[in-house]
C-alpha positions, 0 to 999 in steps of 0.5 A: 153131170159131168159124168153123164157127159162121160157115159154120153161120150163113151155111148157115142164112139161105141155106135160109130165103131159098131157100124160097120165101114163104107167102101170108101174108107175100107179101100183108103185102110187098104191102100194106107196098109198097104203102102205101111207095109212097103215101107216097112219091107223096105225098111227092112229090105234096104240094108241088104239092096244097096251096097255100103261099097257102092256108096262109099264109092260114090261118097268119095266121087262126090267129094272128089267132085266138089273139090276136084282133087283127090279125094280118099276115105280110109274107114267102114261106111255106116249106113242106117235107114232109121228115121232117115238114111244117111251113111257115115265115112271116116278118115277122110284125106283131101290132096292136090299134086302141086309141083309133083307133091302131094299137098294136104288140102283137108282132113275130116275125122267123120263125114255124114250126110244124108242120101235118097235111097230110090237112087242109091238103089239104081247106083246113084246116090246123091248126098245132101245135108253134110256133118263134119267132125273134127275136119281139118281145111287148109285155104290158101289166099294168093297175094291177089286176094283170091282163094286158092280154087284152082282145080275143076271142082263142081265148086271150083266152075261155079266159082269161076262162071258166077256172074252178078245179077242185082243184088244176086247172083246167076249160074248156069243150070248146069254148072249148079248144083244141090248143096243143103244144109252142112254141119261143123264139128270142133273143126279147124279152119287155116288160110295161108296168105301169099303175100305175107307170109301169115296164117291165120288159125280158127280153131273150135269152129262148131257152127252150120250154115245153110246153102239150098243151091250154089246159086242161092244166098248161104245164111252162117252160124258159126264160132271158133278161137282166134289167138286164144279169143272166142270170136261168133259169127253170124251172116249171110250173102245173097252172092257167096260165089263172086265172095269166094271167086275174089270178087265184090259181092253184098253181105251182112253179118254180125262179128263178136267176141270179148274184146269188139263187135263189129256189125256189117250190111253191104258189099264185100271186096277180099282182093288184094286191098280189101274193099267195104262199102255199106253200112259198118259199126265197131265196138272196143270196149278194152283196147288194152286187151285187142291190142294184145290179142291183135299184135297191133300196135304203134305209139300213142296207142297205150292212151287209148283206152276204147274206141267205137265208130259207125259210120257209111261205107263206100267205095270209089277207085282205089279209096274206101270212104267213112262218111257220115263218120261217128268217132268215139275215143275214150271219152272224146267224140267226134264227126267228120269224114276219111278217105283211106286211099291205096296207092300201089307200092306204098303204104294206105292213106289216111286223109279227112276231117274230124272235129272232136269235142275234145282232144288230146294234143300230146297223145297225137304228138306220141302217135306221129312225131315220134318218127323223129326218133329214128326207123329203130324207135317204136314209132317207126311202125307207125310209118310202114301202116299208114300215111296221114293227111289230118286236118282236125279241130277241137272245141277243147284240147289238152297239151300236157297240163295245158288247155287249147280252146277253139284248136285247129291242128293239121296232122301230116305224116309219110315215110319222107316226114312228119307233121303236125301244125297248130294251124289256129287255139286260144291258149291262156287268154291269148293265142298259140299257133306251132309246128312240130316236124322231122327235117327232111334232109338233116345231117343226121336221122331223125333231125326235128323242127320245132316252132312255137309261137304264143301271142299276147298270153298270160305268163304268168298261168302259164308259169304257174302250168308248168310250176316252173321255180323262181324268178319269173315274169308275172303279165302279159306276153308273146313268146317265139321259140324255133328249135333244131335236133338234128338226132334222135329225140333222146334227152341229151338230144334237146339239151344240146338243141339248136335255135332261138327263143324270143320273149317280149311281154308289156306291162307286168311283174318280175317276182322275187327280184328286189331291186331295193334289196339287191341295191343295198345287199351290193353295197355291203357283201362281197356275194350274196344269194338273191333270196337274201335281198328279199321277197320283193317284185320287179314291176316292169312296163315291158320286157325283152329277151332274145337268146341263141340256144345250142350246145346246151345254153342259151345266149342272151343277145338282148335282155331289157327289163324296163320299169318306173323304176328304172331298167335292168338289164341282161347278158351272158350264158344260161347253161341250161343243161346244168341247171346253171348261170353266167349272167351279168345284170347291171340296174340304170334308175329312172332318170339317171344316166349311170348304172345303180349297180352291176353284178354277175349271177352265177350259181345255180337256178331258182336261188342264184348268188349275185357278185357286185363288179360294180357298186355305187352307194345306197340311198338311204331308205326311210 
């Protein structure tokens, strides 16, 4: 059956082609043949009719008109007419006159463009769909944030005369021009910033942008290397001329690399203090590598391993607001609002409120408090980058080995002073507040004031968390610490800090102080180690210890420990810088007026030596 169908089909074709053609068909074939002959003839004769010199000169003039600068083409033009007319020129250089000198703006190893043959025949070729191979482009960003378009070229005029029109841009018809598609192969872009005197180098640029007319929008797809890392950009803008003029313009795009990924959809302003308004996202999975690549570093940054955020950016006067902010730092997540405020002549100021689920308070201290180290310290860099005025809260906050809950923290950092306040927090079943701040007008650079107030906390848990050895209290109590360090915070400075400390506790026990064993040995030996007296404990109903701190020593102003067995009084000096003791201790049993024993306590902590000063006969033990 299939064979029959094929034979019928061929028979039908032979029958149709065997018929004579009608008038209309003949006319159509004749016209098509004539057109084809003309096209073939034109393609054959075009290379002889079109002057390569004319094309080259017009290309030079076209590039000069676009840039407004002097253009020279050293290489001979290469013109091809199939599959469509295209000219290729080599060794192109663009320069401008500045202060009587030639300044190089760009070099292109090869520039090709398509052109209209008919307009070329009449000596007025128009070029479009450019391809730049191995271009080197030099751009200057002036101190006011504007790019250097100070010339009389087509692009320069369009940049000067463009006006915003809703979400687009409008341009006078005589200032408009057709651009078409532009492809870049292995390009280099160098952007010199006049304000910072720094140059941004983008190498190995591969990509294209589609810009039909100057008055229309632009779409860009490109990739390049910055500091040895590959970056790719996929962006578009309905207001490209406004962006080139340094004004605010609409833009949407994604910037990707192996180090980070950022997305933005909104308005951009490239003036002296760049602003963004729109939806933004940023994800940096490896902050260590990012810091090394970008060269941006500050104290405390080593604690940050990854960062990401989503926010709605809003520009208001001189402030950039991060609204509806969702922030992730390492494993901590926060939400809130931030404002980045620019102040002429000063560092930008970051203010706002963030609520964390968890927060490493030690990292905050490392990032801000090190300003007290002085101008030569690593922390001095942060002082020049940002001023801070932040309110932070955390359900859980880590402070060294301790965990705070429901913590409220204030961070303030300016060129004059740094200050961190723990406004409130739950701490070891009690409450902790405090402050660490640089001291204005201190006699030595980097003076720091520390204020710490622990109220009704579990002292035994604090001792355990700090892994402190020796006879220390176990119970609930309060601690007040006021400490001034009038010099850079070296270890020696901490040892020589000046201030006051006061410990007050209710009912508890003093571990490692066996009163019965001490009384017995005081009657028998001229001296003995505290550990020889036994491993008992001294229960107390109240404890008050107050001391002045200076020059590496604590001068006991008040020392009373009162329990059911009696009262233990302490006085003297603790040279804590050398981990030693120089104390006098007297024990008065309950209900008695005279002391049962008095000793001098010396040696080193945690097992000091006791020398009895006066002694009473020990009561026989059952």
